[in-house]
N, CA, C and O atoms as a Tinker XYZ file with bonds, in Angstrom:
   304  protein
     1  N      1.274000   -5.519000   -4.800000    73     2
     2  CA     2.103000   -6.686000   -5.019000    64     1     3
     3  C      3.384000   -6.599000   -4.196000    63     2     4     5
     4  O      3.757000   -7.555000   -3.517000    81     3
     5  N      4.051000   -5.463000   -4.258000    73     3     6
     6  CA     5.304000   -5.298000   -3.526000    64     5     7
     7  C      5.056000   -5.382000   -2.024000    63     6     8     9
     8  O      5.826000   -6.010000   -1.297000    81     7
     9  N      3.977000   -4.745000   -1.559000    73     7    10
    10  CA     3.698000   -4.777000   -0.123000    64     9    11
    11  C      3.356000   -6.186000    0.340000    63    10    12    13
    12  O      3.667000   -6.547000    1.475000    81    11
    13  N      2.726000   -6.988000   -0.505000    73    11    14
    14  CA     2.423000   -8.375000   -0.152000    64    13    15
    15  C      3.703000   -9.177000   -0.002000    63    14    16    17
    16  O      3.844000   -9.959000    0.939000    81    15
    17  N      4.624000   -8.989000   -0.913000    73    15    18
    18  CA     5.902000   -9.698000   -0.850000    64    17    19
    19  C      6.669000   -9.293000    0.405000    63    18    20    21
    20  O      7.224000  -10.146000    1.099000    81    19
    21  N      6.701000   -8.012000    0.694000    73    19    22
    22  CA     7.403000   -7.538000    1.887000    64    21    23
    23  C      6.737000   -8.077000    3.145000    63    22    24    25
    24  O      7.421000   -8.437000    4.103000    81    23
    25  N      5.412000   -8.137000    3.152000    73    23    26
    26  CA     4.698000   -8.690000    4.301000    64    25    27
    27  C      5.059000  -10.156000    4.512000    63    26    28    29
    28  O      5.292000  -10.573000    5.646000    81    27
    29  N      5.110000  -10.938000    3.450000    73    27    30
    30  CA     5.452000  -12.357000    3.566000    64    29    31
    31  C      6.889000  -12.518000    4.070000    63    30    32    33
    32  O      7.161000  -13.380000    4.907000    81    31
    33  N      7.799000  -11.699000    3.567000    73    31    34
    34  CA     9.182000  -11.740000    4.047000    64    33    35
    35  C      9.237000  -11.371000    5.527000    63    34    36    37
    36  O      9.912000  -12.036000    6.314000    81    35
    37  N      8.531000  -10.318000    5.899000    73    35    38
    38  CA     8.489000   -9.895000    7.298000    64    37    39
    39  C      7.931000  -11.003000    8.181000    63    38    40    41
    40  O      8.465000  -11.266000    9.259000    81    39
    41  N      6.875000  -11.646000    7.739000    73    39    42
    42  CA     6.271000  -12.733000    8.506000    64    41    43
    43  C      7.253000  -13.887000    8.673000    63    42    44    45
    44  O      7.364000  -14.454000    9.760000    81    43
    45  N      7.961000  -14.235000    7.612000    73    43    46
    46  CA     8.959000  -15.296000    7.688000    64    45    47
    47  C     10.083000  -14.962000    8.649000    63    46    48    49
    48  O     10.503000  -15.809000    9.438000    81    47
    49  N     10.571000  -13.731000    8.586000    73    47    50
    50  CA    11.634000  -13.300000    9.499000    64    49    51
    51  C     11.128000  -13.321000   10.937000    63    50    52    53
    52  O     11.856000  -13.716000   11.848000    81    51
    53  N      9.887000  -12.898000   11.140000    73    51    54
    54  CA     9.319000  -12.908000   12.486000    64    53    55
    55  C      9.242000  -14.324000   13.044000    63    54    56    57
    56  O      9.630000  -14.559000   14.189000    81    55
    57  N      8.747000  -15.271000   12.248000    73    55    58
    58  CA     8.668000  -16.654000   12.719000    64    57    59
    59  C     10.061000  -17.241000   12.951000    63    58    60    61
    60  O     10.263000  -17.998000   13.900000    81    59
    61  N     11.004000  -16.904000   12.107000    73    59    62
    62  CA    12.371000  -17.392000   12.270000    64    61    63
    63  C     12.970000  -16.873000   13.582000    63    62    64    65
    64  O     13.578000  -17.631000   14.339000    81    63
    65  N     12.791000  -15.573000   13.841000    73    63    66
    66  CA    13.288000  -14.998000   15.094000    64    65    67
    67  C     12.563000  -15.582000   16.299000    63    66    68    69
    68  O     13.164000  -15.776000   17.355000    81    67
    69  N     11.279000  -15.860000   16.143000    73    67    70
    70  CA    10.504000  -16.467000   17.220000    64    69    71
    71  C     11.001000  -17.872000   17.533000    63    70    72    73
    72  O     11.067000  -18.254000   18.701000    81    71
    73  N     11.350000  -18.642000   16.518000    73    71    74
    74  CA    11.867000  -19.994000   16.728000    64    73    75
    75  C     13.208000  -19.986000   17.449000    63    74    76    77
    76  O     13.541000  -20.945000   18.146000    81    75
    77  N     13.972000  -18.925000   17.291000    73    75    78
    78  CA    15.267000  -18.813000   17.961000    64    77    79
    79  C     15.153000  -18.053000   19.285000    63    78    80    81
    80  O     16.163000  -17.656000   19.865000    81    79
    81  N     13.946000  -17.856000   19.747000    73    79    82
    82  CA    13.633000  -17.140000   20.997000    64    81    83
    83  C     14.246000  -15.735000   21.056000    63    82    84    85
    84  O     14.611000  -15.253000   22.129000    81    83
    85  N     14.352000  -15.098000   19.915000    73    83    86
    86  CA    14.850000  -13.722000   19.883000    64    85    87
    87  C     13.714000  -12.705000   19.937000    63    86    88    89
    88  O     13.938000  -11.527000   20.218000    81    87
    89  N     12.506000  -13.165000   19.669000    73    87    90
    90  CA    11.336000  -12.305000   19.687000    64    89    91
    91  C     10.160000  -13.129000   20.196000    63    90    92    93
    92  O     10.063000  -14.323000   19.912000    81    91
    93  N      9.282000  -12.499000   20.937000    73    91    94
    94  CA     8.128000  -13.199000   21.499000    64    93    95
    95  C      6.853000  -12.500000   21.031000    63    94    96    97
    96  O      6.700000  -11.291000   21.206000    81    95
    97  N      5.937000  -13.271000   20.434000    73    95    98
    98  CA     4.711000  -12.670000   19.909000    64    97    99
    99  C      3.908000  -12.002000   21.014000    63    98   100   101
   100  O      3.395000  -10.899000   20.822000    81    99
   101  N      3.789000  -12.654000   22.173000    73    99   102
   102  CA     2.979000  -12.096000   23.255000    64   101   103
   103  C      3.539000  -10.767000   23.761000    63   102   104   105
   104  O      2.800000   -9.942000   24.299000    81   103
   105  N      4.831000  -10.566000   23.590000    73   103   106
   106  CA     5.469000   -9.337000   24.054000    64   105   107
   107  C      5.603000   -8.304000   22.933000    63   106   108   109
   108  O      5.507000   -7.103000   23.184000    81   107
   109  N      5.821000   -8.758000   21.714000    73   107   110
   110  CA     6.188000   -7.859000   20.624000    64   109   111
   111  C      5.098000   -7.632000   19.577000    63   110   112   113
   112  O      5.391000   -7.121000   18.497000    81   111
   113  N      3.846000   -8.000000   19.868000    73   111   114
   114  CA     2.806000   -7.826000   18.854000    64   113   115
   115  C      2.570000   -6.358000   18.494000    63   114   116   117
   116  O      2.227000   -6.087000   17.343000    81   115
   117  N      2.732000   -5.389000   19.410000    73   115   118
   118  CA     2.566000   -3.997000   18.970000    64   117   119
   119  C      3.583000   -3.589000   17.903000    63   118   120   121
   120  O      3.281000   -2.791000   17.016000    81   119
   121  N      4.782000   -4.143000   18.002000    73   119   122
   122  CA     5.810000   -3.856000   17.003000    64   121   123
   123  C      5.361000   -4.311000   15.617000    63   122   124   125
   124  O      5.615000   -3.635000   14.620000    81   123
   125  N      4.694000   -5.457000   15.564000    73   123   126
   126  CA     4.183000   -5.969000   14.288000    64   125   127
   127  C      3.169000   -4.993000   13.700000    63   126   128   129
   128  O      3.216000   -4.690000   12.508000    81   127
   129  N      2.253000   -4.502000   14.531000    73   127   130
   130  CA     1.245000   -3.551000   14.043000    64   129   131
   131  C      1.885000   -2.252000   13.558000    63   130   132   133
   132  O      1.459000   -1.687000   12.550000    81   131
   133  N      2.888000   -1.787000   14.260000    73   131   134
   134  CA     3.575000   -0.557000   13.851000    64   133   135
   135  C      4.263000   -0.752000   12.505000    63   134   136   137
   136  O      4.163000    0.103000   11.625000    81   135
   137  N      4.954000   -1.865000   12.344000    73   135   138
   138  CA     5.652000   -2.128000   11.081000    64   137   139
   139  C      4.659000   -2.280000    9.936000    63   138   140   141
   140  O      4.897000   -1.768000    8.842000    81   139
   141  N      3.549000   -2.976000   10.173000    73   139   142
   142  CA     2.532000   -3.123000    9.123000    64   141   143
   143  C      1.936000   -1.770000    8.744000    63   142   144   145
   144  O      1.690000   -1.506000    7.567000    81   143
   145  N      1.705000   -0.916000    9.733000    73   143   146
   146  CA     1.195000    0.423000    9.456000    64   145   147
   147  C      2.168000    1.253000    8.640000    63   146   148   149
   148  O      1.768000    1.954000    7.710000    81   147
   149  N      3.448000    1.173000    8.987000    73   147   150
   150  CA     4.459000    1.905000    8.223000    64   149   151
   151  C      4.565000    1.385000    6.796000    63   150   152   153
   152  O      4.713000    2.163000    5.853000    81   151
   153  N      4.490000    0.059000    6.641000    73   151   154
   154  CA     4.529000   -0.510000    5.292000    64   153   155
   155  C      3.334000   -0.049000    4.466000    63   154   156   157
   156  O      3.472000    0.241000    3.278000    81   155
   157  N      2.160000    0.020000    5.094000    73   155   158
   158  CA     0.982000    0.455000    4.343000    64   157   159
   159  C      1.092000    1.923000    3.938000    63   158   160   161
   160  O      0.575000    2.310000    2.890000    81   159
   161  N      1.753000    2.738000    4.745000    73   159   162
   162  CA     1.962000    4.136000    4.365000    64   161   163
   163  C      2.972000    4.269000    3.240000    63   162   164   165
   164  O      2.783000    5.058000    2.314000    81   163
   165  N      4.041000    3.498000    3.324000    73   163   166
   166  CA     5.106000    3.599000    2.325000    64   165   167
   167  C      4.654000    3.066000    0.978000    63   166   168   169
   168  O      4.943000    3.665000   -0.058000    81   167
   169  N      3.946000    1.945000    0.986000    73   167   170
   170  CA     3.574000    1.292000   -0.260000    64   169   171
   171  C      2.098000    1.449000   -0.591000    63   170   172   173
   172  O      1.515000    0.586000   -1.246000    81   171
   173  N      1.496000    2.530000   -0.149000    73   171   174
   174  CA     0.069000    2.689000   -0.402000    64   173   175
   175  C     -0.186000    2.863000   -1.892000    63   174   176   177
   176  O      0.606000    3.449000   -2.630000    81   175
   177  N     -1.314000    2.332000   -2.291000    73   175   178
   178  CA    -1.691000    2.416000   -3.701000    64   177   179
   179  C     -2.702000    3.536000   -3.859000    63   178   180   181
   180  O     -3.283000    4.013000   -2.884000    81   179
   181  N     -2.896000    3.934000   -5.062000    73   179   182
   182  CA    -3.894000    4.952000   -5.324000    64   181   183
   183  C     -3.291000    6.169000   -5.993000    63   182   184   185
   184  O     -2.075000    6.350000   -6.048000    81   183
   185  N     -4.157000    6.963000   -6.477000    73   183   186
   186  CA    -3.743000    8.170000   -7.170000    64   185   187
   187  C     -3.461000    9.276000   -6.166000    63   186   188   189
   188  O     -4.118000    9.377000   -5.130000    81   187
   189  N     -2.495000   10.084000   -6.482000    73   187   190
   190  CA    -2.228000   11.252000   -5.659000    64   189   191
   191  C     -3.200000   12.353000   -6.069000    63   190   192   193
   192  O     -3.861000   12.265000   -7.104000    81   191
   193  N     -3.272000   13.359000   -5.263000    73   191   194
   194  CA    -4.169000   14.481000   -5.560000    64   193   195
   195  C     -3.803000   15.113000   -6.901000    63   194   196   197
   196  O     -4.682000   15.505000   -7.669000    81   195
   197  N     -2.506000   15.209000   -7.178000    73   195   198
   198  CA    -2.047000   15.805000   -8.430000    64   197   199
   199  C     -2.532000   14.987000   -9.627000    63   198   200   201
   200  O     -2.948000   15.555000  -10.637000    81   199
   201  N     -2.482000   13.657000   -9.520000    73   199   202
   202  CA    -2.956000   12.800000  -10.605000    64   201   203
   203  C     -4.451000   12.994000  -10.836000    63   202   204   205
   204  O     -4.902000   13.060000  -11.980000    81   203
   205  N     -5.217000   13.085000   -9.754000    73   203   206
   206  CA    -6.670000   13.268000   -9.877000    64   205   207
   207  C     -7.004000   14.601000  -10.537000    63   206   208   209
   208  O     -7.899000   14.683000  -11.378000    81   207
   209  N     -6.278000   15.635000  -10.148000    73   207   210
   210  CA    -6.520000   16.955000  -10.737000    64   209   211
   211  C     -6.212000   16.924000  -12.227000    63   210   212   213
   212  O     -6.939000   17.522000  -13.020000    81   211
   213  N     -5.143000   16.234000  -12.617000    73   211   214
   214  CA    -4.794000   16.120000  -14.034000    64   213   215
   215  C     -5.869000   15.414000  -14.834000    63   214   216   217
   216  O     -6.185000   15.826000  -15.950000    81   215
   217  N     -6.436000   14.354000  -14.273000    73   215   218
   218  CA    -7.509000   13.622000  -14.957000    64   217   219
   219  C     -8.728000   14.520000  -15.106000    63   218   220   221
   220  O     -9.354000   14.545000  -16.166000    81   219
   221  N     -9.070000   15.255000  -14.058000    73   219   222
   222  CA   -10.234000   16.139000  -14.133000    64   221   223
   223  C    -10.017000   17.280000  -15.129000    63   222   224   225
   224  O    -10.956000   17.693000  -15.809000    81   223
   225  N     -8.789000   17.790000  -15.220000    73   223   226
   226  CA    -8.498000   18.834000  -16.210000    64   225   227
   227  C     -8.621000   18.280000  -17.626000    63   226   228   229
   228  O     -9.170000   18.940000  -18.509000    81   227
   229  N     -8.111000   17.068000  -17.842000    73   227   230
   230  CA    -8.245000   16.441000  -19.161000    64   229   231
   231  C     -9.709000   16.236000  -19.518000    63   230   232   233
   232  O    -10.101000   16.431000  -20.669000    81   231
   233  N    -10.513000   15.849000  -18.551000    73   231   234
   234  CA   -11.945000   15.663000  -18.781000    64   233   235
   235  C    -12.605000   16.999000  -19.111000    63   234   236   237
   236  O    -13.413000   17.092000  -20.035000    81   235
   237  N    -12.258000   18.016000  -18.357000    73   235   238
   238  CA   -12.833000   19.340000  -18.569000    64   237   239
   239  C    -12.472000   19.906000  -19.943000    63   238   240   241
   240  O    -13.288000   20.574000  -20.578000    81   239
   241  N    -11.251000   19.639000  -20.396000    73   239   242
   242  CA   -10.798000   20.146000  -21.691000    64   241   243
   243  C    -11.255000   19.273000  -22.849000    63   242   244   245
   244  O    -11.009000   19.601000  -24.010000    81   243
   245  N    -11.912000   18.172000  -22.546000    73   243   246
   246  CA   -12.428000   17.299000  -23.594000    64   245   247
   247  C    -11.400000   16.347000  -24.175000    63   246   248   249
   248  O    -11.641000   15.737000  -25.217000    81   247
   249  N    -10.266000   16.210000  -23.523000    73   247   250
   250  CA    -9.229000   15.307000  -24.020000    64   249   251
   251  C     -9.584000   13.843000  -23.788000    63   250   252   253
   252  O     -9.156000   12.967000  -24.539000    81   251
   253  N    -10.369000   13.584000  -22.741000    73   251   254
   254  CA   -10.813000   12.220000  -22.448000    64   253   255
   255  C    -12.304000   12.236000  -22.161000    63   254   256   257
   256  O    -12.868000   13.271000  -21.808000    81   255
   257  N    -12.935000   11.086000  -22.315000    73   255   258
   258  CA   -14.371000   10.990000  -22.046000    64   257   259
   259  C    -14.601000   10.747000  -20.558000    63   258   260   261
   260  O    -13.665000   10.463000  -19.810000    81   259
   261  N    -15.852000   10.862000  -20.146000    73   259   262
   262  CA   -16.203000   10.604000  -18.749000    64   261   263
   263  C    -15.886000    9.161000  -18.378000    63   262   264   265
   264  O    -15.449000    8.880000  -17.262000    81   263
   265  N    -16.107000    8.252000  -19.317000    73   263   266
   266  CA   -15.817000    6.835000  -19.065000    64   265   267
   267  C    -14.323000    6.625000  -18.838000    63   266   268   269
   268  O    -13.924000    5.885000  -17.939000    81   267
   269  N    -13.493000    7.285000  -19.664000    73   267   270
   270  CA   -12.041000    7.164000  -19.512000    64   269   271
   271  C    -11.564000    7.798000  -18.204000    63   270   272   273
   272  O    -10.662000    7.281000  -17.546000    81   271
   273  N    -12.182000    8.928000  -17.835000    73   271   274
   274  CA   -11.818000    9.587000  -16.580000    64   273   275
   275  C    -12.157000    8.696000  -15.391000    63   274   276   277
   276  O    -11.374000    8.576000  -14.449000    81   275
   277  N    -13.327000    8.076000  -15.446000    73   275   278
   278  CA   -13.712000    7.168000  -14.363000    64   277   279
   279  C    -12.728000    6.006000  -14.260000    63   278   280   281
   280  O    -12.327000    5.609000  -13.166000    81   279
   281  N    -12.351000    5.474000  -15.407000    73   279   282
   282  CA   -11.405000    4.356000  -15.438000    64   281   283
   283  C    -10.053000    4.778000  -14.851000    63   282   284   285
   284  O     -9.443000    4.026000  -14.092000    81   283
   285  N     -9.592000    5.973000  -15.203000    73   283   286
   286  CA    -8.323000    6.478000  -14.675000    64   285   287
   287  C     -8.388000    6.695000  -13.166000    63   286   288   289
   288  O     -7.452000    6.349000  -12.445000    81   287
   289  N     -9.488000    7.265000  -12.693000    73   287   290
   290  CA    -9.614000    7.542000  -11.269000    64   289   291
   291  C     -9.726000    6.269000  -10.443000    63   290   292   293
   292  O     -9.264000    6.221000   -9.303000    81   291
   293  N    -10.331000    5.251000  -11.010000    73   291   294
   294  CA   -10.443000    3.970000  -10.301000    64   293   295
   295  C     -9.153000    3.169000  -10.381000    63   294   296   297
   296  O     -8.949000    2.248000   -9.590000    81   295
   297  N     -8.295000    3.502000  -11.309000    73   295   298
   298  CA    -7.032000    2.798000  -11.453000    64   297   299
   299  C     -7.125000    1.536000  -12.281000    63   298   300   301
   300  O     -6.255000    0.670000  -12.188000    81   299
   301  N     -8.160000    1.418000  -13.086000    73   299   302
   302  CA    -8.322000    0.231000  -13.950000    64   301   303
   303  C     -7.433000    0.311000  -15.167000    63   302   304
   304  O     -7.440000   -0.598000  -15.997000    81   303
């Protein structure tokens, strides 16, 4: 959700700068890809390795069921 909002803001700023001839898409498109890549790294979703290990330990110790572990690992 946050990355989508930031992407929309970035897109708006890009079009605004383009309208004022401060940035040119044909010249600056690699910059867009770099910024999108950095945003995806910063705001990536998913469980960290530590979270996954914790879920597997809870499953192994019988604290949660296999169904609950699957749900946790999928992020549901």
